[in-house]
Each structure stands twice: as C-alpha cells, then as structure tokens.
N, C-alpha and C positions, 0 to 999 in steps of 0.2 A: 693535672688538676688535683686539688686536694680532695681526698675521698673520705668516706666515713671511716672512723678509726684514727684519724689524725687529731692531735691535741695541740692547742696553741695557748701561749701565755704571753702577756704584755707586762713589762716591768719598767717603772720610772721611779727611781729612788725606792721609797718604802711602798709605793703604790704597785699593786699587782692585780691583774684582771685575767680571768680565764676566758679565752676566746670562744665564741659560740658558732656552731655549724649553721650555715645558712645556704639556701639555694635561691637564685634570683628568678625572674619571670621566664628566663630561657632555660631554667633548670640547671644552671651552672653552679657547682658547689664552691663554697668559700668559708673562711673563718673570719669572724668580725669581733672586735673588742674595743675597749676604751672609748666607747661612744660618748660624745659630748665633753671630752677632756683634752686640753692642750698639754703637750709634754714631749720629752725626748725619750723614746722607748728602746728597750731591747726586746726583740720579738723572737720567741723560740717556738718551733714546731717540731713535734715528735710523733712517731707512729711505731708501734711494735714491728720489729724486723727491719727497721730503717735507721740510718745514722741521723742524729738530731741535726736540725737546720737552725741557724741563728743569725740574726742581723742586728747590729748595734747602731745607735745614733739615729734612729728613725724619728724625724721631727714632724710633729703635727702642730700646726699653728692656726690662728684665726684666718679665715679666707676673706671675710668682710665683717661688718658689725654684727651680723646675725648668724653666721655659719662658720663651722670649722673646716679646715682643709682635710683631705683624706690621703692617706698613704697606701698605695697599692703595691703589693709585692707578689712574686711567684716563688714559692718554696719548692725547689726540686729535690725531693728526698731520694737518697741513694740507698739501695739495699745494704744492710749490714753484712760485713764479711762473715 
C-alpha cells in the first residue's frame, strides 16, 4: 500500500499534475491525480529511502459520454540500496 510520504506525479506532454494522497471509505491509502482529463501519462511515484517507480503509456480515455475511465496501478516501491 502507498503510505504517507509517497509522492506521485502524472505527466502528459507539457501537462503535469501532482497526485494527492487520499483514503477511501475502507481507510485504504492511494494517490489520485489528473481528475477529469483524458491523456496518455507517465506516472512516477517516489518516497525517501526507496527507488523511484515509473510507468509509461498509461492511457485514460472516455468511458462513455459523461465519464472518464480510470487507470488503477500498484506501485511496489523497493528500498534503496
């Protein structure tokens, strides 16, 4: 699980969004960003003491006329050597 102290950034060309820490109704932590925006993103998650995690080519597109699709990922951070 992503814990406090993790930092996430979404990038799509010149667009850049800092991801926000959020907990859901079950108190599970996550990072959210790019809300309301279609794009093909590079997602980077960092945390002090860990190797940075990155995923490229993350596509978010319209799900239907009124809603965007959502991309879910699990960033497994590895302790830095």
